C-alpha positions as CSV (number, residue, x, y, z in Angstrom):
1,M,15.3,41.7,-15.0
2,E,16.4,39.2,-17.2
3,T,19.9,36.9,-15.9
4,P,21.6,35.0,-18.2
5,T,20.8,31.5,-18.0
6,N,23.2,30.3,-16.3
7,E,23.2,32.7,-13.6
8,I,20.5,31.8,-11.5
9,S,19.8,34.0,-8.2
10,A,19.2,32.1,-4.5
11,A,15.8,33.0,-5.2
12,E,15.0,31.7,-7.8
13,Q,17.0,28.5,-7.2
14,A,14.6,28.4,-3.9
15,V,11.7,28.7,-5.8
16,L,13.0,26.4,-8.7
17,N,14.0,23.7,-5.6
18,E,10.2,23.5,-4.3
19,A,8.6,23.9,-7.6
20,R,10.4,20.2,-7.7
21,K,9.9,19.3,-4.7
22,V,5.9,19.8,-5.2
23,N,6.4,18.2,-8.5
24,D,8.6,14.9,-7.9
25,E,5.6,14.3,-5.4
26,R,2.7,14.4,-7.5
27,M,4.4,12.6,-10.8
28,Q,4.7,9.5,-7.7
29,A,1.2,10.0,-7.4
30,V,0.7,9.5,-11.3
31,K,3.5,7.2,-11.5
32,D,1.3,4.7,-8.8
33,L,-1.7,5.7,-10.6
34,A,-0.4,4.5,-14.1
35,M,1.0,1.0,-12.2
36,I,-2.4,0.6,-10.8
37,V,-4.5,1.6,-14.0
38,A,-2.3,-0.2,-16.2
39,E,-2.6,-3.7,-13.2
40,R,-6.5,-3.3,-14.2
41,I,-6.0,-3.2,-18.1
42,D,-4.2,-6.1,-18.1
43,L,-6.4,-8.1,-15.8
44,E,-9.1,-7.1,-17.7
45,E,-7.2,-8.9,-21.0
46,Q,-6.9,-11.6,-18.5
47,L,-10.9,-11.9,-17.4
48,K,-11.5,-11.8,-20.9
49,D,-9.2,-14.5,-21.9
50,N,-11.0,-16.2,-18.9
51,T,-14.3,-15.8,-20.2
52,K,-13.9,-17.0,-23.8
53,Q,-12.1,-20.0,-22.5
54,E,-15.3,-20.7,-19.7
55,R,-17.6,-20.6,-22.9
56,R,-16.0,-23.1,-24.6
57,A,-15.4,-25.6,-21.7
58,V,-19.0,-25.1,-20.8
59,R,-19.8,-25.8,-24.6
60,A,-18.0,-29.1,-24.7
61,A,-18.9,-29.7,-20.7
62,E,-22.7,-29.4,-23.0
63,K,-21.4,-31.4,-25.7
64,A,-20.7,-34.7,-23.2
65,G,-23.9,-35.0,-21.7
66,W,-24.1,-32.0,-18.9
67,T,-27.2,-30.0,-18.7
68,Q,-26.8,-26.1,-18.4
69,A,-28.0,-26.2,-14.7
70,Q,-26.1,-28.8,-13.7
71,I,-23.1,-26.8,-15.3
72,K,-24.4,-23.5,-13.6
73,R,-24.0,-25.0,-10.2
74,F,-20.6,-26.1,-11.1
75,M,-20.1,-22.4,-12.1
76,K,-20.5,-20.7,-8.6
77,P,-17.3,-20.4,-6.4
78,P,-17.2,-22.9,-3.5
79,R,-19.1,-22.1,0.2
80,S,-16.1,-21.6,2.9
81,S,-16.6,-24.2,5.0
82,P,-16.1,-23.1,8.7
83,A,-13.8,-25.9,8.7
84,S,-11.5,-23.7,6.6
85,K,-11.5,-20.3,7.1
86,K,-9.1,-18.9,8.7
87,P,-9.2,-17.6,12.4
88,T,-9.5,-14.8,13.5
89,P,-8.5,-12.8,16.5
90,S,-11.7,-12.7,18.3
91,S,-12.0,-16.7,17.9
92,T,-8.8,-17.4,18.4
93,R,-8.8,-15.7,22.5
94,S,-9.6,-18.1,25.5
95,P,-13.1,-17.7,26.5
96,S,-11.8,-15.8,29.8
97,S,-10.2,-12.9,27.5
98,T,-13.6,-12.1,25.7
99,Q,-16.1,-12.0,28.8
100,E,-16.7,-8.5,29.8
101,V,-16.3,-6.6,32.9
102,S,-19.0,-4.8,33.0
103,T,-18.9,-1.4,35.7
């Protein structure tokens, strides 16, 4: 059963509309994925550039008299001090509100 291309039955239109809806939802998921993948690739490039800069800086520090052990220690991420940590919801409660009621 062939119909001219400019005439679509209501049933055909309903099927096509449903297919478009499903496809639009699927496309949105792929668009989200594409955006995240692109961001990851950008971050990997930044990391690669940073690694090159870090190697140059390490060589310069060595030439300036710093030892490998000192440089390695400097490259460690700083430790979080208790004073600099953000308060957690449980640490912002008053002592009386954190006591449990036993039943």
